[in-house]
Every structure is written in C-alpha cells, then in structure tokens.
PDB file of the backbone (N, CA, C, O) and the ligand in Angstrom, with CONECT records:
HET    LIG  A 101       1
ATOM      1  N   MET A   1     -10.179  -3.223   7.626  1.00  0.00           N
ATOM      2  CA  MET A   1      -8.973  -2.434   7.860  1.00  0.00           C
ATOM      3  C   MET A   1      -8.946  -1.283   6.840  1.00  0.00           C
ATOM      4  O   MET A   1      -9.187  -1.486   5.650  1.00  0.00           O
ATOM      5  N   TYR A   2      -8.651  -0.081   7.331  1.00  0.00           N
ATOM      6  CA  TYR A   2      -8.642   1.097   6.441  1.00  0.00           C
ATOM      7  C   TYR A   2      -7.663   0.920   5.277  1.00  0.00           C
ATOM      8  O   TYR A   2      -7.964   1.281   4.140  1.00  0.00           O
ATOM      9  N   THR A   3      -6.493   0.364   5.578  1.00  0.00           N
ATOM     10  CA  THR A   3      -5.465   0.196   4.534  1.00  0.00           C
ATOM     11  C   THR A   3      -6.003  -0.625   3.368  1.00  0.00           C
ATOM     12  O   THR A   3      -5.783  -0.276   2.208  1.00  0.00           O
ATOM     13  N   LYS A   4      -6.721  -1.738   3.676  1.00  0.00           N
ATOM     14  CA  LYS A   4      -7.276  -2.599   2.620  1.00  0.00           C
ATOM     15  C   LYS A   4      -8.271  -1.831   1.757  1.00  0.00           C
ATOM     16  O   LYS A   4      -8.244  -1.927   0.530  1.00  0.00           O
ATOM     17  N   THR A   5      -9.151  -1.067   2.408  1.00  0.00           N
ATOM     18  CA  THR A   5     -10.161  -0.286   1.676  1.00  0.00           C
ATOM     19  C   THR A   5      -9.486   0.745   0.786  1.00  0.00           C
ATOM     20  O   THR A   5      -9.870   0.939  -0.367  1.00  0.00           O
ATOM     21  N   HIS A   6      -8.479   1.400   1.338  1.00  0.00           N
ATOM     22  CA  HIS A   6      -7.750   2.423   0.580  1.00  0.00           C
ATOM     23  C   HIS A   6      -7.054   1.797  -0.631  1.00  0.00           C
ATOM     24  O   HIS A   6      -7.133   2.324  -1.741  1.00  0.00           O
ATOM     25  N   PHE A   7      -6.369   0.665  -0.407  1.00  0.00           N
ATOM     26  CA  PHE A   7      -5.666  -0.004  -1.508  1.00  0.00           C
ATOM     27  C   PHE A   7      -6.666  -0.458  -2.576  1.00  0.00           C
ATOM     28  O   PHE A   7      -6.395  -0.321  -3.769  1.00  0.00           O
ATOM     29  N   ALA A   8      -7.813  -0.993  -2.163  1.00  0.00           N
ATOM     30  CA  ALA A   8      -8.801  -1.488  -3.126  1.00  0.00           C
ATOM     31  C   ALA A   8      -9.317  -0.337  -3.999  1.00  0.00           C
ATOM     32  O   ALA A   8      -9.505  -0.512  -5.203  1.00  0.00           O
ATOM     33  N   SER A   9      -9.545   0.827  -3.403  1.00  0.00           N
ATOM     34  CA  SER A   9     -10.069   1.934  -4.223  1.00  0.00           C
ATOM     35  C   SER A   9      -8.980   2.454  -5.155  1.00  0.00           C
ATOM     36  O   SER A   9      -9.270   2.892  -6.268  1.00  0.00           O
ATOM     37  N   GLU A  10      -7.726   2.406  -4.703  1.00  0.00           N
ATOM     38  CA  GLU A  10      -6.610   2.803  -5.562  1.00  0.00           C
ATOM     39  C   GLU A  10      -6.497   1.842  -6.749  1.00  0.00           C
ATOM     40  O   GLU A  10      -6.305   2.271  -7.887  1.00  0.00           O
ATOM     41  N   GLU A  11      -6.618   0.540  -6.473  1.00  0.00           N
ATOM     42  CA  GLU A  11      -6.497  -0.467  -7.533  1.00  0.00           C
ATOM     43  C   GLU A  11      -7.628  -0.350  -8.552  1.00  0.00           C
ATOM     44  O   GLU A  11      -7.415  -0.572  -9.744  1.00  0.00           O
ATOM     45  N   ARG A  12      -8.818  -0.007  -8.093  1.00  0.00           N
ATOM     46  CA  ARG A  12      -9.946   0.203  -9.030  1.00  0.00           C
ATOM     47  C   ARG A  12      -9.618   1.359  -9.979  1.00  0.00           C
ATOM     48  O   ARG A  12      -9.877   1.291 -11.181  1.00  0.00           O
ATOM     49  N   LEU A  13      -9.041   2.418  -9.408  1.00  0.00           N
ATOM     50  CA  LEU A  13      -8.652   3.586 -10.198  1.00  0.00           C
ATOM     51  C   LEU A  13      -7.586   3.214 -11.225  1.00  0.00           C
ATOM     52  O   LEU A  13      -7.639   3.655 -12.373  1.00  0.00           O
ATOM     53  N   HIS A  14      -6.612   2.395 -10.802  1.00  0.00           N
ATOM     54  CA  HIS A  14      -5.541   1.966 -11.706  1.00  0.00           C
ATOM     55  C   HIS A  14      -6.101   1.165 -12.881  1.00  0.00           C
ATOM     56  O   HIS A  14      -5.719   1.372 -14.033  1.00  0.00           O
ATOM     57  N   GLU A  15      -7.030   0.230 -12.558  1.00  0.00           N
ATOM     58  CA  GLU A  15      -7.616  -0.618 -13.607  1.00  0.00           C
ATOM     59  C   GLU A  15      -8.441   0.223 -14.570  1.00  0.00           C
ATOM     60  O   GLU A  15      -8.357   0.083 -15.790  1.00  0.00           O
ATOM     61  N   GLN A  16      -9.230   1.091 -13.981  1.00  0.00           N
ATOM     62  CA  GLN A  16     -10.118   1.966 -14.764  1.00  0.00           C
ATOM     63  C   GLN A  16      -9.337   2.816 -15.771  1.00  0.00           C
ATOM     64  O   GLN A  16      -9.783   3.015 -16.901  1.00  0.00           O
ATOM     65  N   HIS A  17      -8.166   3.315 -15.352  1.00  0.00           N
ATOM     66  CA  HIS A  17      -7.396   4.217 -16.209  1.00  0.00           C
ATOM     67  C   HIS A  17      -6.162   3.550 -16.805  1.00  0.00           C
ATOM     68  O   HIS A  17      -5.265   4.217 -17.321  1.00  0.00           O
ATOM     69  N   LYS A  18      -6.134   2.208 -16.724  1.00  0.00           N
ATOM     70  CA  LYS A  18      -5.060   1.423 -17.333  1.00  0.00           C
ATOM     71  C   LYS A  18      -3.659   1.940 -16.963  1.00  0.00           C
ATOM     72  O   LYS A  18      -2.833   2.237 -17.826  1.00  0.00           O
ATOM     73  N   TYR A  19      -3.428   2.034 -15.652  1.00  0.00           N
ATOM     74  CA  TYR A  19      -2.108   2.452 -15.160  1.00  0.00           C
ATOM     75  C   TYR A  19      -1.072   1.391 -15.534  1.00  0.00           C
ATOM     76  O   TYR A  19      -1.273   0.205 -15.275  1.00  0.00           O
ATOM     77  N   ASP A  20       0.042   1.823 -16.146  1.00  0.00           N
ATOM     78  CA  ASP A  20       1.061   0.900 -16.676  1.00  0.00           C
ATOM     79  C   ASP A  20       1.641  -0.060 -15.634  1.00  0.00           C
ATOM     80  O   ASP A  20       1.889  -1.227 -15.936  1.00  0.00           O
ATOM     81  N   PHE A  21       1.858   0.429 -14.412  1.00  0.00           N
ATOM     82  CA  PHE A  21       2.529  -0.398 -13.396  1.00  0.00           C
ATOM     83  C   PHE A  21       1.541  -0.966 -12.397  1.00  0.00           C
ATOM     84  O   PHE A  21       1.863  -1.180 -11.229  1.00  0.00           O
ATOM     85  N   PHE A  22       0.324  -1.206 -12.883  1.00  0.00           N
ATOM     86  CA  PHE A  22      -0.754  -1.689 -12.025  1.00  0.00           C
ATOM     87  C   PHE A  22      -0.394  -2.972 -11.266  1.00  0.00           C
ATOM     88  O   PHE A  22      -0.610  -3.066 -10.058  1.00  0.00           O
ATOM     89  N   ILE A  23       0.162  -3.968 -11.992  1.00  0.00           N
ATOM     90  CA  ILE A  23       0.459  -5.269 -11.369  1.00  0.00           C
ATOM     91  C   ILE A  23       1.521  -5.121 -10.278  1.00  0.00           C
ATOM     92  O   ILE A  23       1.367  -5.652  -9.178  1.00  0.00           O
ATOM     93  N   VAL A  24       2.587  -4.402 -10.588  1.00  0.00           N
ATOM     94  CA  VAL A  24       3.674  -4.208  -9.617  1.00  0.00           C
ATOM     95  C   VAL A  24       3.137  -3.474  -8.386  1.00  0.00           C
ATOM     96  O   VAL A  24       3.473  -3.810  -7.251  1.00  0.00           O
ATOM     97  N   HIS A  25       2.300  -2.467  -8.633  1.00  0.00           N
ATOM     98  CA  HIS A  25       1.732  -1.683  -7.535  1.00  0.00           C
ATOM     99  C   HIS A  25       0.844  -2.573  -6.654  1.00  0.00           C
ATOM    100  O   HIS A  25       0.878  -2.480  -5.427  1.00  0.00           O
ATOM    101  N   ARG A  26       0.056  -3.427  -7.296  1.00  0.00           N
ATOM    102  CA  ARG A  26      -0.834  -4.319  -6.533  1.00  0.00           C
ATOM    103  C   ARG A  26      -0.022  -5.308  -5.685  1.00  0.00           C
ATOM    104  O   ARG A  26      -0.372  -5.589  -4.539  1.00  0.00           O
ATOM    105  N   LEU A  27       1.076  -5.834  -6.270  1.00  0.00           N
ATOM    106  CA  LEU A  27       1.930  -6.762  -5.518  1.00  0.00           C
ATOM    107  C   LEU A  27       2.482  -6.081  -4.262  1.00  0.00           C
ATOM    108  O   LEU A  27       2.583  -6.698  -3.202  1.00  0.00           O
ATOM    109  N   GLU A  28       2.835  -4.806  -4.399  1.00  0.00           N
ATOM    110  CA  GLU A  28       3.359  -4.096  -3.231  1.00  0.00           C
ATOM    111  C   GLU A  28       2.260  -3.890  -2.180  1.00  0.00           C
ATOM    112  O   GLU A  28       2.515  -3.997  -0.981  1.00  0.00           O
ATOM    113  N   HIS A  29       1.035  -3.593  -2.638  1.00  0.00           N
ATOM    114  CA  HIS A  29      -0.091  -3.490  -1.691  1.00  0.00           C
ATOM    115  C   HIS A  29      -0.257  -4.811  -0.939  1.00  0.00           C
ATOM    116  O   HIS A  29      -0.404  -4.829   0.283  1.00  0.00           O
ATOM    117  N   ASN A  30      -0.230  -5.932  -1.702  1.00  0.00           N
ATOM    118  CA  ASN A  30      -0.425  -7.252  -1.082  1.00  0.00           C
ATOM    119  C   ASN A  30       0.667  -7.547  -0.057  1.00  0.00           C
ATOM    120  O   ASN A  30       0.399  -8.091   1.014  1.00  0.00           O
ATOM    121  N   PHE A  31       1.903  -7.180  -0.401  1.00  0.00           N
ATOM    122  CA  PHE A  31       3.016  -7.391   0.526  1.00  0.00           C
ATOM    123  C   PHE A  31       2.773  -6.602   1.823  1.00  0.00           C
ATOM    124  O   PHE A  31       2.973  -7.132   2.917  1.00  0.00           O
ATOM    125  N   ILE A  32       2.351  -5.363   1.703  1.00  0.00           N
ATOM    126  CA  ILE A  32       2.118  -4.509   2.882  1.00  0.00           C
ATOM    127  C   ILE A  32       0.987  -5.090   3.744  1.00  0.00           C
ATOM    128  O   ILE A  32       1.103  -5.146   4.968  1.00  0.00           O
ATOM    129  N   ILE A  33      -0.098  -5.518   3.106  1.00  0.00           N
ATOM    130  CA  ILE A  33      -1.229  -6.093   3.854  1.00  0.00           C
ATOM    131  C   ILE A  33      -0.797  -7.376   4.581  1.00  0.00           C
ATOM    132  O   ILE A  33      -1.110  -7.568   5.756  1.00  0.00           O
ATOM    133  N   ASP A  34      -0.073  -8.251   3.864  1.00  0.00           N
ATOM    134  CA  ASP A  34       0.404  -9.504   4.484  1.00  0.00           C
ATOM    135  C   ASP A  34       1.267  -9.210   5.703  1.00  0.00           C
ATOM    136  O   ASP A  34       1.135  -9.860   6.739  1.00  0.00           O
ATOM    137  N   LYS A  35       2.148  -8.230   5.573  1.00  0.00           N
ATOM    138  CA  LYS A  35       3.065  -7.906   6.669  1.00  0.00           C
ATOM    139  C   LYS A  35       2.285  -7.355   7.873  1.00  0.00           C
ATOM    140  O   LYS A  35       2.549  -7.744   9.011  1.00  0.00           O
ATOM    141  N   ILE A  36       1.334  -6.459   7.625  1.00  0.00           N
ATOM    142  CA  ILE A  36       0.543  -5.891   8.725  1.00  0.00           C
ATOM    143  C   ILE A  36      -0.276  -6.990   9.401  1.00  0.00           C
ATOM    144  O   ILE A  36      -0.373  -7.026  10.628  1.00  0.00           O
ATOM    145  N   GLU A  37      -0.871  -7.895   8.597  1.00  0.00           N
ATOM    146  CA  GLU A  37      -1.666  -8.986   9.178  1.00  0.00           C
ATOM    147  C   GLU A  37      -0.788  -9.937   9.987  1.00  0.00           C
ATOM    148  O   GLU A  37      -1.198 -10.425  11.040  1.00  0.00           O
ATOM    149  N   SER A  38       0.417 -10.197   9.493  1.00  0.00           N
ATOM    150  CA  SER A  38       1.335 -11.076  10.209  1.00  0.00           C
ATOM    151  C   SER A  38       1.739 -10.433  11.550  1.00  0.00           C
ATOM    152  O   SER A  38       1.771 -11.104  12.582  1.00  0.00           O
ATOM    153  N   LEU A  39       2.041  -9.140  11.519  1.00  0.00           N
ATOM    154  CA  LEU A  39       2.417  -8.450  12.762  1.00  0.00           C
ATOM    155  C   LEU A  39       1.229  -8.422  13.732  1.00  0.00           C
ATOM    156  O   LEU A  39       1.408  -8.563  14.942  1.00  0.00           O
ATOM    157  N   HIS A  40       0.025  -8.241  13.198  1.00  0.00           N
ATOM    158  CA  HIS A  40      -1.166  -8.223  14.052  1.00  0.00           C
ATOM    159  C   HIS A  40      -1.359  -9.573  14.743  1.00  0.00           C
ATOM    160  O   HIS A  40      -1.679  -9.626  15.930  1.00  0.00           O
ATOM    161  N   LYS A  41      -1.163 -10.666  13.993  1.00  0.00           N
ATOM    162  CA  LYS A  41      -1.283 -12.019  14.564  1.00  0.00           C
ATOM    163  C   LYS A  41      -0.262 -12.219  15.687  1.00  0.00           C
ATOM    164  O   LYS A  41      -0.570 -12.752  16.753  1.00  0.00           O
ATOM    165  N   GLN A  42       0.961 -11.771  15.405  1.00  0.00           N
ATOM    166  CA  GLN A  42       2.015 -11.901  16.424  1.00  0.00           C
ATOM    167  C   GLN A  42       1.648 -11.109  17.676  1.00  0.00           C
ATOM    168  O   GLN A  42       1.871 -11.570  18.796  1.00  0.00           O
ATOM    169  N   TYR A  43       1.085  -9.915  17.483  1.00  0.00           N
ATOM    170  CA  TYR A  43       0.666  -9.069  18.608  1.00  0.00           C
ATOM    171  C   TYR A  43      -0.418  -9.777  19.422  1.00  0.00           C
ATOM    172  O   TYR A  43      -0.381  -9.769  20.653  1.00  0.00           O
ATOM    173  N   CYS A  44      -1.387 -10.390  18.727  1.00  0.00           N
ATOM    174  CA  CYS A  44      -2.484 -11.100  19.395  1.00  0.00           C
ATOM    175  C   CYS A  44      -1.975 -12.329  20.158  1.00  0.00           C
ATOM    176  O   CYS A  44      -2.603 -12.779  21.116  1.00  0.00           O
ATOM    177  N   SER A  45      -0.836 -12.860  19.724  1.00  0.00           N
ATOM    178  CA  SER A  45      -0.249 -14.015  20.418  1.00  0.00           C
ATOM    179  C   SER A  45       0.629 -13.588  21.584  1.00  0.00           C
ATOM    180  O   SER A  45       1.259 -14.423  22.232  1.00  0.00           O
ATOM    181  N   GLY A  46       0.670 -12.298  21.848  1.00  0.00           N
ATOM    182  CA  GLY A  46       1.418 -11.808  23.004  1.00  0.00           C
ATOM    183  C   GLY A  46       2.833 -11.352  22.719  1.00  0.00           C
ATOM    184  O   GLY A  46       3.587 -11.042  23.642  1.00  0.00           O
ATOM    185  N   ASN A  47       3.200 -11.308  21.443  1.00  0.00           N
ATOM    186  CA  ASN A  47       4.562 -10.854  21.114  1.00  0.00           C
ATOM    187  C   ASN A  47       4.629  -9.329  21.072  1.00  0.00           C
ATOM    188  O   ASN A  47       3.668  -8.655  20.701  1.00  0.00           O
ATOM    189  N   ASN A  48       5.769  -8.817  21.457  1.00  0.00           N
ATOM    190  CA  ASN A  48       5.962  -7.367  21.399  1.00  0.00           C
ATOM    191  C   ASN A  48       6.475  -6.990  20.010  1.00  0.00           C
ATOM    192  O   ASN A  48       7.649  -7.178  19.690  1.00  0.00           O
ATOM    193  N   ILE A  49       5.574  -6.460  19.202  1.00  0.00           N
ATOM    194  CA  ILE A  49       5.945  -6.136  17.820  1.00  0.00           C
ATOM    195  C   ILE A  49       5.919  -4.617  17.583  1.00  0.00           C
ATOM    196  O   ILE A  49       5.999  -4.156  16.445  1.00  0.00           O
ATOM    197  N   VAL A  50       5.805  -3.858  18.669  1.00  0.00           N
ATOM    198  CA  VAL A  50       5.633  -2.402  18.546  1.00  0.00           C
ATOM    199  C   VAL A  50       6.764  -1.761  17.746  1.00  0.00           C
ATOM    200  O   VAL A  50       6.531  -0.949  16.850  1.00  0.00           O
ATOM    201  N   GLU A  51       7.993  -2.144  18.089  1.00  0.00           N
ATOM    202  CA  GLU A  51       9.138  -1.528  17.405  1.00  0.00           C
ATOM    203  C   GLU A  51       9.172  -1.920  15.923  1.00  0.00           C
ATOM    204  O   GLU A  51       9.424  -1.092  15.047  1.00  0.00           O
ATOM    205  N   GLU A  52       8.909  -3.223  15.668  1.00  0.00           N
ATOM    206  CA  GLU A  52       8.935  -3.706  14.277  1.00  0.00           C
ATOM    207  C   GLU A  52       7.821  -3.045  13.457  1.00  0.00           C
ATOM    208  O   GLU A  52       8.027  -2.671  12.303  1.00  0.00           O
ATOM    209  N   MET A  53       6.632  -2.905  14.072  1.00  0.00           N
ATOM    210  CA  MET A  53       5.506  -2.278  13.377  1.00  0.00           C
ATOM    211  C   MET A  53       5.818  -0.810  13.070  1.00  0.00           C
ATOM    212  O   MET A  53       5.554  -0.332  11.967  1.00  0.00           O
ATOM    213  N   ALA A  54       6.381  -0.100  14.054  1.00  0.00           N
ATOM    214  CA  ALA A  54       6.714   1.316  13.858  1.00  0.00           C
ATOM    215  C   ALA A  54       7.730   1.463  12.730  1.00  0.00           C
ATOM    216  O   ALA A  54       7.630   2.366  11.900  1.00  0.00           O
ATOM    217  N   GLN A  55       8.714   0.556  12.716  1.00  0.00           N
ATOM    218  CA  GLN A  55       9.758   0.597  11.689  1.00  0.00           C
ATOM    219  C   GLN A  55       9.161   0.296  10.305  1.00  0.00           C
ATOM    220  O   GLN A  55       9.493   0.949   9.316  1.00  0.00           O
ATOM    221  N   PHE A  56       8.277  -0.705  10.261  1.00  0.00           N
ATOM    222  CA  PHE A  56       7.648  -1.083   8.993  1.00  0.00           C
ATOM    223  C   PHE A  56       6.800   0.066   8.447  1.00  0.00           C
ATOM    224  O   PHE A  56       6.870   0.400   7.264  1.00  0.00           O
ATOM    225  N   LEU A  57       5.996   0.666   9.334  1.00  0.00           N
ATOM    226  CA  LEU A  57       5.115   1.744   8.885  1.00  0.00           C
ATOM    227  C   LEU A  57       5.912   2.939   8.385  1.00  0.00           C
ATOM    228  O   LEU A  57       5.537   3.576   7.401  1.00  0.00           O
ATOM    229  N   SER A  58       7.017   3.241   9.068  1.00  0.00           N
ATOM    230  CA  SER A  58       7.785   4.415   8.654  1.00  0.00           C
ATOM    231  C   SER A  58       8.633   4.138   7.417  1.00  0.00           C
ATOM    232  O   SER A  58       8.984   5.075   6.699  1.00  0.00           O
ATOM    233  N   SER A  59       8.968   2.886   7.149  1.00  0.00           N
ATOM    234  CA  SER A  59       9.778   2.615   5.955  1.00  0.00           C
ATOM    235  C   SER A  59       8.908   2.202   4.771  1.00  0.00           C
ATOM    236  O   SER A  59       8.773   2.959   3.809  1.00  0.00           O
ATOM    237  N   TRP A  60       8.312   0.997   4.833  1.00  0.00           N
ATOM    238  CA  TRP A  60       7.567   0.484   3.684  1.00  0.00           C
ATOM    239  C   TRP A  60       6.317   1.288   3.343  1.00  0.00           C
ATOM    240  O   TRP A  60       6.117   1.690   2.197  1.00  0.00           O
ATOM    241  N   LEU A  61       5.481   1.516   4.349  1.00  0.00           N
ATOM    242  CA  LEU A  61       4.216   2.188   4.052  1.00  0.00           C
ATOM    243  C   LEU A  61       4.455   3.634   3.634  1.00  0.00           C
ATOM    244  O   LEU A  61       3.889   4.094   2.642  1.00  0.00           O
ATOM    245  N   ALA A  62       5.290   4.353   4.383  1.00  0.00           N
ATOM    246  CA  ALA A  62       5.576   5.745   4.033  1.00  0.00           C
ATOM    247  C   ALA A  62       6.283   5.797   2.681  1.00  0.00           C
ATOM    248  O   ALA A  62       5.999   6.667   1.857  1.00  0.00           O
ATOM    249  N   GLY A  63       7.212   4.852   2.459  1.00  0.00           N
ATOM    250  CA  GLY A  63       7.932   4.804   1.188  1.00  0.00           C
ATOM    251  C   GLY A  63       6.980   4.567   0.030  1.00  0.00           C
ATOM    252  O   GLY A  63       7.129   5.160  -1.039  1.00  0.00           O
ATOM    253  N   HIS A  64       5.999   3.697   0.246  1.00  0.00           N
ATOM    254  CA  HIS A  64       5.013   3.406  -0.798  1.00  0.00           C
ATOM    255  C   HIS A  64       4.215   4.667  -1.146  1.00  0.00           C
ATOM    256  O   HIS A  64       4.046   5.010  -2.316  1.00  0.00           O
ATOM    257  N   ILE A  65       3.736   5.335  -0.119  1.00  0.00           N
ATOM    258  CA  ILE A  65       2.896   6.520  -0.341  1.00  0.00           C
ATOM    259  C   ILE A  65       3.710   7.640  -0.988  1.00  0.00           C
ATOM    260  O   ILE A  65       3.247   8.292  -1.924  1.00  0.00           O
ATOM    261  N   LEU A  66       4.929   7.859  -0.481  1.00  0.00           N
ATOM    262  CA  LEU A  66       5.729   8.976  -0.977  1.00  0.00           C
ATOM    263  C   LEU A  66       6.337   8.726  -2.351  1.00  0.00           C
ATOM    264  O   LEU A  66       6.626   9.673  -3.083  1.00  0.00           O
ATOM    265  N   ASP A  67       6.532   7.459  -2.706  1.00  0.00           N
ATOM    266  CA  ASP A  67       7.172   7.144  -3.984  1.00  0.00           C
ATOM    267  C   ASP A  67       6.160   6.592  -4.998  1.00  0.00           C
ATOM    268  O   ASP A  67       5.838   7.262  -5.979  1.00  0.00           O
ATOM    269  N   LYS A  68       5.657   5.367  -4.760  1.00  0.00           N
ATOM    270  CA  LYS A  68       4.809   4.696  -5.749  1.00  0.00           C
ATOM    271  C   LYS A  68       3.469   5.413  -5.972  1.00  0.00           C
ATOM    272  O   LYS A  68       3.013   5.539  -7.108  1.00  0.00           O
ATOM    273  N   ASP A  69       2.852   5.874  -4.898  1.00  0.00           N
ATOM    274  CA  ASP A  69       1.554   6.530  -5.065  1.00  0.00           C
ATOM    275  C   ASP A  69       1.704   7.860  -5.804  1.00  0.00           C
ATOM    276  O   ASP A  69       0.839   8.252  -6.588  1.00  0.00           O
ATOM    277  N   LYS A  70       2.811   8.541  -5.540  1.00  0.00           N
ATOM    278  CA  LYS A  70       3.058   9.814  -6.240  1.00  0.00           C
ATOM    279  C   LYS A  70       3.227   9.567  -7.737  1.00  0.00           C
ATOM    280  O   LYS A  70       2.757  10.343  -8.568  1.00  0.00           O
ATOM    281  N   LYS A  71       3.930   8.432  -8.070  1.00  0.00           N
ATOM    282  CA  LYS A  71       4.179   8.107  -9.480  1.00  0.00           C
ATOM    283  C   LYS A  71       2.869   7.836 -10.215  1.00  0.00           C
ATOM    284  O   LYS A  71       2.656   8.331 -11.322  1.00  0.00           O
ATOM    285  N   TYR A  72       1.978   7.033  -9.583  1.00  0.00           N
ATOM    286  CA  TYR A  72       0.730   6.730 -10.301  1.00  0.00           C
ATOM    287  C   TYR A  72      -0.147   7.975 -10.394  1.00  0.00           C
ATOM    288  O   TYR A  72      -0.843   8.169 -11.391  1.00  0.00           O
ATOM    289  N   ALA A  73      -0.119   8.832  -9.348  1.00  0.00           N
ATOM    290  CA  ALA A  73      -0.923  10.064  -9.382  1.00  0.00           C
ATOM    291  C   ALA A  73      -0.457  10.947 -10.544  1.00  0.00           C
ATOM    292  O   ALA A  73      -1.270  11.544 -11.249  1.00  0.00           O
ATOM    293  N   LYS A  74       0.855  11.018 -10.727  1.00  0.00           N
ATOM    294  CA  LYS A  74       1.415  11.831 -11.815  1.00  0.00           C
ATOM    295  C   LYS A  74       0.984  11.253 -13.166  1.00  0.00           C
ATOM    296  O   LYS A  74       0.599  11.988 -14.075  1.00  0.00           O
ATOM    297  N   ASP A  75       1.055   9.904 -13.281  1.00  0.00           N
ATOM    298  CA  ASP A  75       0.683   9.229 -14.522  1.00  0.00           C
ATOM    299  C   ASP A  75      -0.796   9.471 -14.850  1.00  0.00           C
ATOM    300  O   ASP A  75      -1.140   9.807 -15.983  1.00  0.00           O
ATOM    301  N   LEU A  76      -1.665   9.295 -13.847  1.00  0.00           N
ATOM    302  CA  LEU A  76      -3.098   9.482 -14.099  1.00  0.00           C
ATOM    303  C   LEU A  76      -3.418  10.946 -14.368  1.00  0.00           C
ATOM    304  O   LEU A  76      -4.291  11.248 -15.182  1.00  0.00           O
ATOM    305  N   ASN A  77      -2.720  11.861 -13.693  1.00  0.00           N
ATOM    306  CA  ASN A  77      -2.917  13.296 -13.961  1.00  0.00           C
ATOM    307  C   ASN A  77      -2.591  13.620 -15.407  1.00  0.00           C
ATOM    308  O   ASN A  77      -3.272  14.418 -16.051  1.00  0.00           O
ATOM    309  N   SER A  78      -1.500  12.963 -15.925  1.00  0.00           N
ATOM    310  CA  SER A  78      -1.119  13.226 -17.312  1.00  0.00           C
ATOM    311  C   SER A  78      -2.161  12.698 -18.286  1.00  0.00           C
ATOM    312  O   SER A  78      -2.210  13.121 -19.441  1.00  0.00           O
ATOM    313  N   LYS A  79      -3.021  11.741 -17.802  1.00  0.00           N
ATOM    314  CA  LYS A  79      -4.108  11.223 -18.648  1.00  0.00           C
ATOM    315  C   LYS A  79      -5.386  12.033 -18.441  1.00  0.00           C
ATOM    316  O   LYS A  79      -6.446  11.687 -18.964  1.00  0.00           O
ATOM    317  N   GLY A  80      -5.272  13.107 -17.676  1.00  0.00           N
ATOM    318  CA  GLY A  80      -6.425  13.994 -17.475  1.00  0.00           C
ATOM    319  C   GLY A  80      -7.277  13.645 -16.275  1.00  0.00           C
ATOM    320  O   GLY A  80      -8.337  14.239 -16.074  1.00  0.00           O
ATOM    321  N   VAL A  81      -6.821  12.668 -15.453  1.00  0.00           N
ATOM    322  CA  VAL A  81      -7.601  12.293 -14.262  1.00  0.00           C
ATOM    323  C   VAL A  81      -7.260  13.242 -13.123  1.00  0.00           C
ATOM    324  O   VAL A  81      -6.083  13.462 -12.837  1.00  0.00           O
ATOM    325  N   ARG A  82      -8.258  13.799 -12.476  1.00  0.00           N
ATOM    326  CA  ARG A  82      -8.031  14.721 -11.344  1.00  0.00           C
ATOM    327  C   ARG A  82      -8.645  14.163 -10.087  1.00  0.00           C
ATOM    328  O   ARG A  82      -8.563  14.787  -9.030  1.00  0.00           O
TER     329      ARG A  82
HETATM  330 FE   LIG A 101      -0.631   2.455  -3.528  1.00  0.00          FE2+
END
C-alpha cells in the first residue's frame, strides 16, 4: 500500500533527524493504517464503506498531512534538512 511506504520513509527521516514528536507521529500513522485496513476488510466482506472511507480520508488523512506533516517538515527544515 502506498500509504504504508510513504509513512515508513517519513518515519525513517524522523528517526534519522531525531524529530521530537516522532512517537506521537508514528502512533497517528499506525492509527490511519489500521483504519484503512479495517475499512478495506469491511469492503471485501461486501459492506458499503464508500461514504465512511471518503469521510475518513478527507478528515484524518488530510488533517494529518496538512497539520502534523507540515509541523515535522518545519522542524526538520530548522535543523537544515531540505
Ligand atoms: Fe506523517
């Protein structure tokens, strides 16, 4: 899954540059992955999860990218990482 690969490379960057909120950020990644996998399982079982998935992606995932990812990018930029 692209999301897992993306999160893993982000986490490597956090560890490498000792990002202060690394653990909290990782927990949020894990929560997002668990939720997507749970919705995928429900979809495979024949449940209609389209609305819930759309809502989740627009709230949690977008919120994560627009808020938490911006914060770590700013922090790493201040440490000279580009
Ligand atoms: Fe992230």
